[in-house]
C-alpha positions, 0 to 999 in steps of 0.5 A: 163302080163297075170293074169293067166298062159295059158297052152301054157305059161306053156308048153313054160316054162317047158324046162326052169324049167326042165333045172334048175331042175338039181343041176349041171345046177343050179350051172352053172347058178349061176356061170354065173349069176356073169356076166362074161362069162366063159370057160368050164375049168373055169365052171368045176373048183371044180365040180366032173364031166368031162368037157364033162359032163359040156358041155352037161349040158350047151347044155341043158341050151342053148336049154332052152334059158338060156345060150349062147356061143361065140367063143373067140380065141380057147375057147368057152365062156359061158354067161347067157341070162338074158331074159331066166331068166326073162321069168322064173321069169315072169312065177313064178310070174304068178303062185305065184299070182294064188296061192295067189289068191286061198289062199285068196279065201280059207281064205275068205271062212273059215272066212265066215263059222266061222261067 
């Protein structure tokens, strides 16, 4: 893993974070993270939007590499793609390290100015 995030890595990560930036899509990912593939009907339960809207959200998540579907009988079953989530986690770790390093440098500078 790289210590710093390159522009190319950040551009690659942007669709993942854009997809996760919507509260409905984040809820769908949370439901799928339980490990069991779910149908549109099951994923739609309790949501104030139509199944067609849920499908559109799932297609955005699929385009970002976070979910995939598989036909089982008459239904599409949707499942989380762990690699997509791991990629997002890796990008966050890179950014977090950079932020931590920057704060460490700031702290060292402030403390050196005191003395």
